[in-house]
SEMI-458946 format. One record per residue (C-alpha): residue in one letter; residue number from 1; x, y, z. Coordinates in Angstrom, 1 decimal. Layout:
SEMI-458946
<node 'A'; NUM; <X; Y; Z>>
...
This chain:
SEMI-458946
<node 'M'; 1; <34.2; 90.8; 42.3>>
<node 'K'; 2; <31.0; 89.8; 44.0>>
<node 'H'; 3; <28.0; 91.9; 43.1>>
<node 'E'; 4; <25.5; 93.4; 45.5>>
<node 'T'; 5; <22.4; 91.2; 45.3>>
<node 'A'; 6; <20.2; 92.6; 48.1>>
<node 'K'; 7; <17.3; 93.5; 45.8>>
<node 'S'; 8; <17.4; 90.1; 44.0>>
<node 'A'; 9; <17.5; 88.3; 47.4>>
<node 'A'; 10; <14.5; 90.3; 48.6>>
<node 'L'; 11; <12.6; 89.6; 45.5>>
<node 'F'; 12; <13.4; 85.9; 45.8>>
<node 'E'; 13; <12.1; 85.9; 49.4>>
<node 'R'; 14; <8.9; 87.6; 48.3>>
<node 'A'; 15; <8.5; 85.1; 45.4>>
<node 'E'; 16; <8.9; 82.1; 47.7>>
<node 'H'; 17; <5.7; 83.2; 49.5>>
<node 'V'; 18; <3.5; 83.2; 46.4>>
<node 'I'; 19; <5.3; 81.0; 43.8>>
<node 'P'; 20; <6.4; 77.4; 44.5>>
<node 'G'; 21; <10.2; 77.6; 45.1>>
<node 'G'; 22; <10.2; 81.2; 44.2>>
<node 'V'; 23; <10.5; 80.6; 40.4>>
<node 'N'; 24; <8.3; 79.6; 37.5>>
<node 'S'; 25; <10.8; 77.1; 36.1>>
<node 'P'; 26; <12.9; 75.0; 38.5>>
<node 'V'; 27; <16.4; 75.6; 37.1>>
<node 'R'; 28; <16.1; 79.4; 37.7>>
<node 'A'; 29; <16.2; 78.8; 41.5>>
<node 'F'; 30; <20.0; 78.3; 41.4>>
<node 'K'; 31; <19.6; 75.0; 43.4>>
<node 'A'; 32; <22.3; 73.3; 41.3>>
<node 'V'; 33; <24.9; 76.1; 41.7>>
<node 'G'; 34; <24.0; 77.9; 44.9>>
<node 'G'; 35; <23.7; 81.6; 45.6>>
<node 'T'; 36; <21.0; 84.1; 44.9>>
<node 'P'; 37; <19.1; 83.9; 41.6>>
<node 'R'; 38; <19.4; 87.2; 39.7>>
<node 'F'; 39; <16.1; 88.9; 39.1>>
<node 'I'; 40; <16.5; 90.5; 35.7>>
<node 'T'; 41; <14.8; 93.8; 35.0>>
<node 'S'; 42; <16.0; 94.6; 31.5>>
<node 'A'; 43; <18.1; 93.2; 28.7>>
<node 'T'; 44; <19.7; 94.7; 25.6>>
<node 'G'; 45; <21.9; 93.0; 23.0>>
<node 'A'; 46; <24.1; 90.5; 24.9>>
<node 'W'; 47; <23.6; 92.2; 28.2>>
<node 'L'; 48; <21.3; 91.5; 31.2>>
<node 'R'; 49; <20.6; 94.0; 34.0>>
<node 'D'; 50; <19.4; 92.8; 37.4>>
<node 'A'; 51; <17.3; 94.5; 40.1>>
<node 'D'; 52; <20.4; 95.7; 41.9>>
<node 'G'; 53; <21.7; 97.4; 38.7>>
<node 'N'; 54; <24.4; 94.8; 37.9>>
<node 'D'; 55; <25.1; 94.1; 34.3>>
<node 'Y'; 56; <25.9; 90.6; 33.0>>
<node 'I'; 57; <26.9; 89.2; 29.6>>
<node 'D'; 58; <24.2; 86.7; 28.8>>
<node 'L'; 59; <25.0; 83.1; 27.8>>
<node 'I'; 60; <21.5; 81.8; 28.4>>
<node 'G'; 61; <19.6; 83.7; 25.8>>
<node 'S'; 62; <16.3; 82.8; 27.4>>
<node 'W'; 63; <17.3; 79.2; 26.9>>
<node 'G'; 64; <17.7; 79.6; 23.2>>
<node 'P'; 65; <15.1; 82.0; 21.7>>
<node 'M'; 66; <17.2; 85.2; 21.7>>
<node 'I'; 67; <19.3; 84.4; 18.7>>
<node 'M'; 68; <19.3; 88.1; 17.6>>
<node 'G'; 69; <20.1; 89.3; 21.1>>
<node 'H'; 70; <17.7; 91.1; 23.4>>
<node 'S'; 71; <15.5; 94.0; 22.3>>
<node 'R'; 72; <16.6; 93.8; 18.7>>
<node 'P'; 73; <15.2; 97.0; 17.1>>
<node 'E'; 74; <13.6; 95.4; 14.1>>
<node 'V'; 75; <11.8; 92.8; 16.3>>
<node 'L'; 76; <10.7; 95.4; 18.8>>
<node 'A'; 77; <9.2; 97.5; 15.9>>
<node 'A'; 78; <7.4; 94.5; 14.5>>
<node 'V'; 79; <5.9; 93.7; 18.0>>
<node 'Q'; 80; <4.8; 97.3; 18.5>>
<node 'E'; 81; <3.2; 97.4; 15.1>>
<node 'A'; 82; <1.3; 94.2; 15.8>>
<node 'A'; 83; <0.3; 95.1; 19.3>>
<node 'V'; 84; <-1.4; 98.4; 18.4>>
<node 'K'; 85; <-3.6; 96.4; 16.1>>
<node 'G'; 86; <-4.7; 94.0; 18.8>>
<node 'F'; 87; <-3.2; 91.6; 21.3>>
<node 'S'; 88; <-5.2; 88.5; 20.4>>
<node 'F'; 89; <-8.1; 87.8; 18.1>>
<node 'G'; 90; <-9.2; 84.1; 18.6>>
<node 'T'; 91; <-9.6; 84.0; 14.8>>
<node 'P'; 92; <-7.3; 83.3; 11.8>>
<node 'S'; 93; <-4.8; 86.1; 11.1>>
<node 'T'; 94; <-2.3; 87.0; 8.5>>
<node 'G'; 95; <0.8; 86.6; 10.7>>
<node 'E'; 96; <0.1; 82.9; 11.5>>
<node 'V'; 97; <0.0; 82.1; 7.7>>
<node 'E'; 98; <3.2; 84.0; 7.1>>
<node 'L'; 99; <5.1; 82.3; 9.9>>
<node 'A'; 100; <3.8; 78.8; 8.9>>
<node 'E'; 101; <4.9; 79.6; 5.3>>
<node 'E'; 102; <8.4; 80.6; 6.5>>
<node 'I'; 103; <8.8; 77.3; 8.5>>
<node 'V'; 104; <7.6; 75.2; 5.6>>
<node 'A'; 105; <9.9; 77.0; 3.2>>
<node 'R'; 106; <12.9; 76.3; 5.5>>
<node 'V'; 107; <12.4; 72.7; 6.5>>
<node 'D'; 108; <11.8; 70.5; 3.4>>
<node 'P'; 109; <10.1; 67.5; 5.1>>
<node 'V'; 110; <7.5; 69.9; 6.8>>
<node 'E'; 111; <4.6; 70.2; 4.4>>
<node 'Q'; 112; <2.1; 71.5; 6.9>>
<node 'V'; 113; <2.5; 73.0; 10.4>>
<node 'R'; 114; <0.2; 73.7; 13.3>>
<node 'L'; 115; <1.1; 76.6; 15.6>>
<node 'V'; 116; <0.8; 76.3; 19.4>>
<node 'S'; 117; <2.1; 78.2; 22.4>>
<node 'S'; 118; <4.9; 76.1; 24.0>>
<node 'G'; 119; <7.3; 73.3; 23.2>>
<node 'T'; 120; <5.5; 71.1; 25.7>>
<node 'E'; 121; <2.3; 71.6; 23.8>>
<node 'A'; 122; <4.0; 70.9; 20.5>>
<node 'T'; 123; <5.5; 67.5; 21.6>>
<node 'M'; 124; <2.3; 66.5; 23.4>>
<node 'S'; 125; <0.3; 67.2; 20.3>>
<node 'A'; 126; <2.7; 65.5; 17.9>>
<node 'I'; 127; <2.6; 62.3; 20.1>>
<node 'R'; 128; <-1.2; 62.4; 20.1>>
<node 'L'; 129; <-1.2; 62.8; 16.4>>
<node 'A'; 130; <1.2; 59.9; 15.9>>
<node 'R'; 131; <-1.0; 57.6; 18.1>>
<node 'G'; 132; <-4.1; 58.7; 16.2>>
<node 'Y'; 133; <-2.5; 58.2; 12.8>>
<node 'T'; 134; <-1.0; 54.7; 13.6>>
<node 'G'; 135; <-3.7; 53.4; 15.9>>
<node 'R'; 136; <-1.0; 52.3; 18.3>>
<node 'A'; 137; <-0.3; 53.3; 21.9>>
<node 'K'; 138; <3.4; 52.8; 22.7>>
<node 'I'; 139; <6.0; 55.5; 22.3>>
<node 'V'; 140; <9.8; 55.3; 22.5>>
<node 'K'; 141; <12.0; 58.0; 24.0>>
<node 'F'; 142; <15.6; 58.3; 24.9>>
<node 'A'; 143; <17.0; 58.7; 28.5>>
<node 'G'; 144; <18.2; 62.2; 29.0>>
<node 'C'; 145; <16.1; 63.7; 26.2>>
<node 'Y'; 146; <13.6; 66.3; 27.5>>
<node 'H'; 147; <10.4; 67.0; 25.5>>
<node 'G'; 148; <8.6; 69.2; 28.0>>
<node 'H'; 149; <6.5; 68.2; 31.0>>
<node 'V'; 150; <4.2; 65.8; 29.2>>
<node 'D'; 151; <3.1; 63.0; 31.5>>
<node 'A'; 152; <4.0; 60.2; 29.2>>
<node 'L'; 153; <7.5; 61.6; 28.7>>
<node 'L'; 154; <8.3; 62.3; 32.4>>
<node 'A'; 155; <9.6; 58.7; 32.8>>
<node 'Q'; 156; <12.9; 57.2; 33.8>>
<node 'A'; 157; <14.6; 54.1; 32.6>>
<node 'G'; 158; <15.0; 51.1; 34.9>>
<node 'S'; 159; <17.9; 48.8; 34.7>>
<node 'G'; 160; <18.7; 46.8; 31.6>>
<node 'L'; 161; <18.9; 47.6; 27.9>>
<node 'A'; 162; <15.4; 49.2; 27.7>>
<node 'T'; 163; <12.5; 48.8; 30.1>>
<node 'F'; 164; <9.0; 49.9; 30.5>>
<node 'S'; 165; <9.1; 53.1; 32.5>>
<node 'L'; 166; <8.4; 54.2; 36.0>>
<node 'P'; 167; <7.1; 57.7; 36.6>>
<node 'D'; 168; <9.9; 60.2; 37.1>>
<node 'T'; 169; <7.9; 62.7; 39.1>>
<node 'P'; 170; <5.0; 62.4; 41.6>>
<node 'G'; 171; <1.7; 63.2; 39.9>>
<node 'V'; 172; <2.5; 60.9; 36.9>>
<node 'T'; 173; <0.9; 57.5; 37.4>>
<node 'G'; 174; <2.3; 54.2; 36.3>>
<node 'A'; 175; <-0.5; 53.9; 33.9>>
<node 'Q'; 176; <0.3; 57.1; 32.2>>
<node 'A'; 177; <4.0; 56.1; 31.8>>
<node 'S'; 178; <3.4; 52.4; 31.0>>
<node 'D'; 179; <3.2; 53.0; 27.3>>
<node 'T'; 180; <6.5; 54.7; 27.2>>
<node 'I'; 181; <9.7; 52.7; 26.5>>
<node 'I'; 182; <13.0; 54.2; 27.4>>
<node 'V'; 183; <16.3; 53.5; 25.5>>
<node 'D'; 184; <19.7; 54.9; 26.1>>
<node 'Y'; 185; <20.5; 57.7; 23.7>>
<node 'N'; 186; <22.9; 56.7; 20.8>>
<node 'D'; 187; <22.2; 53.0; 21.6>>
<node 'A'; 188; <21.4; 51.6; 18.2>>
<node 'A'; 189; <21.4; 48.0; 19.4>>
<node 'G'; 190; <19.0; 48.8; 22.2>>
<node 'L'; 191; <16.6; 50.4; 19.8>>
<node 'E'; 192; <16.8; 47.4; 17.5>>
<node 'A'; 193; <15.9; 45.1; 20.5>>
<node 'V'; 194; <12.9; 47.2; 21.4>>
<node 'F'; 195; <11.5; 47.1; 17.9>>
<node 'A'; 196; <12.2; 43.4; 17.6>>
<node 'E'; 197; <10.0; 42.9; 20.7>>
<node 'H'; 198; <7.4; 45.6; 20.3>>
<node 'G'; 199; <7.6; 46.8; 16.7>>
<node 'D'; 200; <3.9; 46.4; 15.9>>
<node 'E'; 201; <2.8; 48.2; 19.1>>
<node 'I'; 202; <5.0; 51.3; 18.7>>
<node 'A'; 203; <3.3; 54.5; 17.4>>
<node 'C'; 204; <6.4; 56.6; 17.3>>
<node 'V'; 205; <10.0; 57.3; 18.4>>
<node 'I'; 206; <10.5; 60.8; 19.7>>
<node 'T'; 207; <14.1; 62.2; 19.9>>
<node 'E'; 208; <15.7; 65.5; 20.4>>
<node 'A'; 209; <17.3; 66.1; 17.0>>
<node 'S'; 210; <20.5; 66.8; 18.7>>
<node 'P'; 211; <20.0; 66.7; 22.5>>
<node 'G'; 212; <20.7; 69.7; 24.6>>
<node 'N'; 213; <18.8; 69.0; 27.7>>
<node 'M'; 214; <21.5; 66.7; 29.3>>
<node 'G'; 215; <24.1; 69.1; 27.9>>
<node 'V'; 216; <24.8; 68.9; 24.2>>
<node 'V'; 217; <25.1; 65.3; 23.1>>
<node 'P'; 218; <25.0; 65.0; 19.3>>
<node 'P'; 219; <23.8; 61.8; 17.6>>
<node 'R'; 220; <26.6; 59.5; 16.7>>
<node 'E'; 221; <27.1; 59.1; 13.0>>
<node 'G'; 222; <24.3; 56.9; 11.6>>
<node 'F'; 223; <22.1; 57.0; 14.7>>
<node 'T'; 224; <19.4; 59.3; 13.2>>
<node 'N'; 225; <19.3; 57.1; 10.1>>
<node 'T'; 226; <18.9; 54.0; 12.4>>
<node 'I'; 227; <15.9; 55.6; 14.0>>
<node 'R'; 228; <14.4; 56.3; 10.6>>
<node 'R'; 229; <15.1; 52.9; 9.3>>
<node 'L'; 230; <13.5; 51.1; 12.2>>
<node 'T'; 231; <10.4; 53.3; 12.4>>
<node 'K'; 232; <9.8; 53.0; 8.7>>
<node 'A'; 233; <10.3; 49.2; 8.7>>
<node 'H'; 234; <7.7; 48.8; 11.5>>
<node 'G'; 235; <5.1; 51.3; 10.4>>
<node 'A'; 236; <5.9; 53.8; 13.3>>
<node 'L'; 237; <6.4; 57.5; 13.0>>
<node 'M'; 238; <9.7; 59.4; 13.7>>
<node 'I'; 239; <9.3; 62.7; 15.6>>
<node 'S'; 240; <12.3; 65.0; 15.6>>
<node 'D'; 241; <12.1; 67.4; 18.5>>
<node 'E'; 242; <13.7; 70.6; 17.2>>
<node 'V'; 243; <12.3; 72.9; 19.9>>
<node 'M'; 244; <15.9; 73.8; 20.9>>
<node 'T'; 245; <17.9; 73.3; 17.7>>
<node 'G'; 246; <15.3; 74.5; 15.3>>
<node 'F'; 247; <16.4; 77.6; 13.4>>
<node 'R'; 248; <19.3; 78.0; 15.9>>
<node 'V'; 249; <22.0; 75.6; 14.6>>
<node 'S'; 250; <21.1; 76.4; 10.9>>
<node 'D'; 251; <18.4; 78.1; 9.0>>
<node 'A'; 252; <16.7; 74.7; 8.8>>
<node 'G'; 253; <17.7; 73.6; 12.3>>
<node 'W'; 254; <19.5; 70.3; 13.0>>
<node 'Y'; 255; <17.8; 68.7; 10.1>>
<node 'G'; 256; <19.5; 71.3; 7.8>>
<node 'Y'; 257; <22.8; 70.9; 9.5>>
<node 'E'; 258; <23.0; 67.1; 9.7>>
<node 'S'; 259; <21.6; 66.6; 6.2>>
<node 'A'; 260; <24.3; 68.8; 4.8>>
<node 'Q'; 261; <27.0; 66.9; 6.7>>
<node 'L'; 262; <25.9; 63.3; 6.5>>
<node 'G'; 263; <22.6; 63.1; 4.5>>
<node 'Y'; 264; <19.6; 60.9; 5.4>>
<node 'P'; 265; <19.8; 57.8; 3.2>>
<node 'E'; 266; <17.0; 56.1; 5.2>>
<node 'G'; 267; <14.6; 59.0; 4.7>>
<node 'L'; 268; <13.4; 62.0; 6.7>>
<node 'A'; 269; <11.4; 62.3; 10.0>>
<node 'D'; 270; <7.6; 62.3; 9.7>>
<node 'L'; 271; <7.0; 65.0; 12.2>>
<node 'F'; 272; <9.0; 67.8; 13.7>>
<node 'T'; 273; <8.4; 70.1; 16.7>>
<node 'F'; 274; <9.7; 73.7; 17.0>>
<node 'G'; 275; <9.8; 76.4; 19.5>>
<node 'K'; 276; <12.2; 79.0; 21.1>>
<node 'V'; 277; <13.8; 80.8; 18.1>>
<node 'M'; 278; <10.6; 80.7; 16.0>>
<node 'G'; 279; <8.8; 82.8; 18.7>>
<node 'G'; 280; <11.5; 85.5; 18.9>>
<node 'G'; 281; <11.2; 85.5; 22.7>>
<node 'F'; 282; <7.4; 85.2; 22.8>>
<node 'P'; 283; <5.4; 82.0; 23.7>>
<node 'A'; 284; <5.2; 80.3; 20.3>>
<node 'A'; 285; <5.9; 76.8; 19.1>>
<node 'A'; 286; <4.8; 74.5; 16.4>>
<node 'F'; 287; <4.6; 70.9; 15.1>>
<node 'G'; 288; <4.5; 69.9; 11.5>>
<node 'G'; 289; <5.5; 67.3; 8.9>>
<node 'R'; 290; <4.0; 65.2; 6.2>>
<node 'A'; 291; <0.7; 66.5; 4.9>>
<node 'D'; 292; <-1.0; 63.1; 4.9>>
<node 'V'; 293; <-0.2; 62.8; 8.6>>
<node 'M'; 294; <-1.1; 66.4; 9.5>>
<node 'E'; 295; <-4.4; 66.1; 7.8>>
<node 'H'; 296; <-5.5; 63.7; 10.6>>
<node 'L'; 297; <-5.8; 66.8; 12.8>>
<node 'A'; 298; <-9.1; 68.4; 13.4>>
<node 'P'; 299; <-10.9; 70.0; 11.6>>
<node 'T'; 300; <-9.9; 67.9; 8.6>>
<node 'G'; 301; <-9.3; 64.7; 10.6>>
<node 'P'; 302; <-10.3; 63.0; 13.9>>
<node 'V'; 303; <-7.3; 63.9; 16.1>>
<node 'Y'; 304; <-8.4; 66.9; 18.3>>
<node 'Q'; 305; <-6.0; 69.7; 19.1>>
<node 'A'; 306; <-6.8; 73.3; 19.8>>
<node 'G'; 307; <-5.4; 76.4; 21.6>>
<node 'T'; 308; <-6.8; 79.8; 22.6>>
<node 'L'; 309; <-3.6; 81.7; 21.9>>
<node 'S'; 310; <-2.2; 79.6; 19.1>>
<node 'G'; 311; <-1.0; 81.8; 16.3>>
<node 'N'; 312; <-1.1; 84.9; 18.5>>
<node 'P'; 313; <-0.5; 87.9; 16.3>>
<node 'V'; 314; <2.1; 89.6; 18.5>>
<node 'A'; 315; <4.1; 86.3; 18.9>>
<node 'T'; 316; <4.0; 85.5; 15.2>>
<node 'A'; 317; <5.2; 89.0; 14.4>>
<node 'A'; 318; <8.2; 88.6; 16.7>>
<node 'G'; 319; <8.9; 85.1; 15.4>>
<node 'L'; 320; <8.6; 85.9; 11.7>>
<node 'T'; 321; <10.8; 89.0; 12.0>>
<node 'T'; 322; <13.4; 87.0; 13.9>>
<node 'L'; 323; <13.5; 84.2; 11.4>>
<node 'K'; 324; <13.9; 86.7; 8.5>>
<node 'L'; 325; <16.7; 88.5; 10.2>>
<node 'T'; 326; <18.7; 85.3; 10.7>>
<node 'T'; 327; <19.1; 85.0; 7.0>>
<node 'E'; 328; <19.2; 88.6; 6.0>>
<node 'L'; 329; <22.1; 89.3; 8.4>>
<node 'D'; 330; <24.0; 86.0; 8.0>>
<node 'V'; 331; <23.4; 85.3; 11.7>>
<node 'Y'; 332; <24.3; 81.6; 11.6>>
<node 'S'; 333; <27.8; 82.3; 10.3>>
<node 'H'; 334; <28.3; 84.9; 13.0>>
<node 'I'; 335; <27.3; 82.7; 15.9>>
<node 'A'; 336; <29.2; 79.7; 14.5>>
<node 'R'; 337; <32.4; 81.9; 14.4>>
<node 'A'; 338; <31.7; 83.1; 17.9>>
<node 'A'; 339; <31.4; 79.5; 19.2>>
<node 'D'; 340; <34.6; 78.6; 17.3>>
<node 'I'; 341; <36.4; 81.4; 19.2>>
<node 'L'; 342; <34.9; 80.7; 22.6>>
<node 'R'; 343; <35.2; 76.8; 22.8>>
<node 'P'; 344; <39.0; 76.7; 22.5>>
<node 'A'; 345; <39.4; 79.5; 24.9>>
<node 'V'; 346; <37.4; 77.6; 27.5>>
<node 'A'; 347; <39.4; 74.4; 26.8>>
<node 'S'; 348; <42.7; 76.3; 27.1>>
<node 'A'; 349; <41.8; 77.9; 30.5>>
<node 'L'; 350; <40.6; 74.5; 31.9>>
<node 'E'; 351; <43.7; 72.7; 30.6>>
<node 'T'; 352; <46.0; 75.2; 32.1>>
<node 'E'; 353; <44.5; 74.4; 35.5>>
<node 'G'; 354; <44.4; 70.7; 34.9>>
<node 'V'; 355; <40.6; 70.5; 35.0>>
<node 'E'; 356; <39.2; 67.5; 33.2>>
<node 'H'; 357; <36.6; 68.5; 30.7>>
<node 'T'; 358; <34.9; 67.6; 27.5>>
<node 'I'; 359; <33.3; 70.2; 25.2>>
<node 'Q'; 360; <30.6; 69.0; 22.8>>
<node 'S'; 361; <28.8; 70.9; 20.1>>
<node 'A'; 362; <25.8; 71.0; 17.8>>
<node 'N'; 363; <27.3; 73.6; 15.5>>
<node 'S'; 364; <27.2; 76.9; 17.5>>
<node 'M'; 365; <25.3; 75.3; 20.5>>
<node 'F'; 366; <27.7; 73.7; 22.9>>
<node 'S'; 367; <28.2; 72.5; 26.5>>
<node 'V'; 368; <31.2; 72.0; 28.8>>
<node 'F'; 369; <31.1; 68.8; 30.7>>
<node 'F'; 370; <33.4; 68.5; 33.7>>
<node 'T'; 371; <34.4; 64.9; 32.9>>
<node 'D'; 372; <37.3; 63.2; 31.1>>
<node 'R'; 373; <35.1; 61.1; 28.9>>
<node 'E'; 374; <33.2; 61.5; 25.7>>
<node 'V'; 375; <29.5; 62.0; 26.5>>
<node 'I'; 376; <27.3; 59.9; 24.3>>
<node 'N'; 377; <24.3; 59.4; 26.7>>
<node 'Y'; 378; <22.7; 60.5; 29.9>>
<node 'D'; 379; <24.7; 58.1; 32.1>>
<node 'D'; 380; <27.9; 59.7; 30.7>>
<node 'A'; 381; <26.6; 63.2; 31.3>>
<node 'R'; 382; <25.9; 62.3; 35.0>>
<node 'T'; 383; <29.5; 61.3; 35.6>>
<node 'Q'; 384; <30.6; 64.9; 35.4>>
<node 'N'; 385; <31.8; 66.8; 38.5>>
<node 'V'; 386; <28.9; 69.1; 39.1>>
<node 'D'; 387; <30.6; 70.8; 42.0>>
<node 'R'; 388; <33.3; 71.9; 39.7>>
<node 'Y'; 389; <30.7; 73.3; 37.3>>
<node 'S'; 390; <29.1; 75.2; 40.3>>
<node 'A'; 391; <32.5; 76.8; 41.2>>
<node 'F'; 392; <33.1; 77.7; 37.6>>
<node 'F'; 393; <29.6; 79.2; 37.2>>
<node 'N'; 394; <29.9; 81.3; 40.3>>
<node 'A'; 395; <33.3; 82.6; 39.4>>
<node 'M'; 396; <32.1; 83.6; 36.0>>
<node 'L'; 397; <29.0; 85.2; 37.6>>
<node 'D'; 398; <31.2; 87.2; 40.0>>
<node 'Q'; 399; <32.9; 88.6; 36.9>>
<node 'G'; 400; <29.7; 89.6; 35.2>>
<node 'I'; 401; <29.1; 86.5; 33.0>>
<node 'H'; 402; <25.7; 84.8; 33.4>>
<node 'M'; 403; <26.0; 81.2; 32.3>>
<node 'P'; 404; <23.3; 78.6; 32.6>>
<node 'P'; 405; <22.8; 77.7; 36.3>>
<node 'S'; 406; <23.1; 74.0; 35.6>>
<node 'A'; 407; <25.8; 71.7; 34.4>>
<node 'F'; 408; <23.2; 69.9; 32.1>>
<node 'E'; 409; <22.5; 72.8; 29.8>>
<node 'A'; 410; <23.8; 74.3; 26.6>>
<node 'W'; 411; <25.5; 77.7; 26.2>>
<node 'F'; 412; <23.7; 80.0; 23.8>>
<node 'L'; 413; <25.3; 82.7; 21.7>>
<node 'S'; 414; <23.6; 85.4; 19.7>>
<node 'Y'; 415; <24.2; 87.9; 16.9>>
<node 'A'; 416; <24.8; 90.5; 19.7>>
<node 'H'; 417; <27.9; 88.6; 20.9>>
<node 'T'; 418; <30.5; 90.7; 19.3>>
<node 'D'; 419; <34.3; 90.3; 19.4>>
<node 'E'; 420; <34.4; 92.8; 22.3>>
<node 'I'; 421; <31.8; 90.7; 24.2>>
<node 'L'; 422; <33.8; 87.5; 23.5>>
<node 'D'; 423; <37.0; 89.1; 24.8>>
<node 'R'; 424; <35.2; 89.9; 28.1>>
<node 'I'; 425; <34.1; 86.3; 28.4>>
<node 'I'; 426; <37.6; 85.0; 27.6>>
<node 'T'; 427; <39.2; 87.4; 30.1>>
<node 'A'; 428; <37.0; 85.9; 32.9>>
<node 'L'; 429; <37.9; 82.3; 32.1>>
<node 'P'; 430; <41.2; 81.9; 33.9>>
<node 'A'; 431; <39.8; 82.8; 37.3>>
<node 'A'; 432; <36.8; 80.5; 36.8>>
<node 'A'; 433; <39.1; 77.6; 35.8>>
<node 'K'; 434; <41.1; 78.2; 39.0>>
<node 'A'; 435; <37.9; 78.1; 41.0>>
<node 'A'; 436; <36.9; 74.8; 39.3>>
<node 'A'; 437; <40.4; 73.4; 40.0>>
<node 'S'; 438; <40.0; 74.1; 43.7>>
<node 'V'; 439; <37.2; 71.6; 43.9>>
<node 'P'; 440; <38.3; 68.0; 44.5>>
<node 'N'; 441; <38.4; 65.9; 41.4>>
<node 'T'; 442; <35.5; 63.5; 42.0>>
<node 'Q'; 443; <33.1; 62.4; 39.3>>
<node 'G'; 444; <29.9; 60.5; 39.4>>
<node 'N'; 445; <29.8; 56.8; 38.7>>
């Protein structure tokens, strides 16, 4: 049944007068799916409550951070204990040391880590460090991988195997993007060609460890090792962006998961970026890696980076408590099991209605693409029928399930997604599959 949304609609109208587009991050505006964005007033466990008093099962999880569920009592207690001691000091503090130690202990290649306040800040800083360390200017990124709104990374690929980039948004100049080279994701031959032509100019390759920002598109077997082999051979650094996957797909992120499955015979990434889960829902992120590279950062080295709220004591308390809970309560097994239950249920509902789809996973993190093909890169992701996703999304929302309001996102589960919650989601799937089936079967080219 459709929910009353008058209060959310009124809030959205007010917001549009004072906030561009009415939201502080574009996907929240529901432009991709239609309808009224729900203005959430509270959240507990796996549930969201909006301004009209409607309750929804949450499959967004604040885009990944809420691995324990919302308002987890232990995290709330840690935040309250930290907050009464002071919100921000602008000096070193105990919590930042403890959180850094926890990250270093979990991710073997990370010997030192610098805390920042956002994933964008982490990737921007890692790239600056790579350029400063190597003395080179050019960077390589993959089409469809998102690393925050850094000017040099908001670039789109032109035609051909790999091209020098054009800005992907007004406000980013050609000069800012000109040192960025774009390659199709999972295209080992394309990456080989780029290094053959520009190898001695490339400072780094940055990649989402397992992309989730075009939907979940895992690296094909051997692709991570190809990146490592080529960067090492040409004296460039490899930056693994684990802002999304870090401490979500395993206790050591995608690095931990993939190394257990396949290993890294070509060696490990030089730098990593983290965010989301490590902040426990607060603005916190980090970048780290080899000590000899990290020591190029000020104050020990010449590469400048700083932040007023970096290592904020309240954020570090939330993050450290969240990370400790994930292992104390065997959270990773719980959410992997939940994903193993939900994925086949989604597939069954869509198959029953004859809806073409592909489900892809990075362990517990997964996406449903409304296409009949395997998705190995951004071009494949864009072939999906986004109108079918929109119909599916709105039918689920009408039944009290709040999915990501975009076809190019991951579904996020948490420790709070119990069997009862999963049953509610599964019960809603047949009607949503019917809604998707009612949309003409047209896919992008």
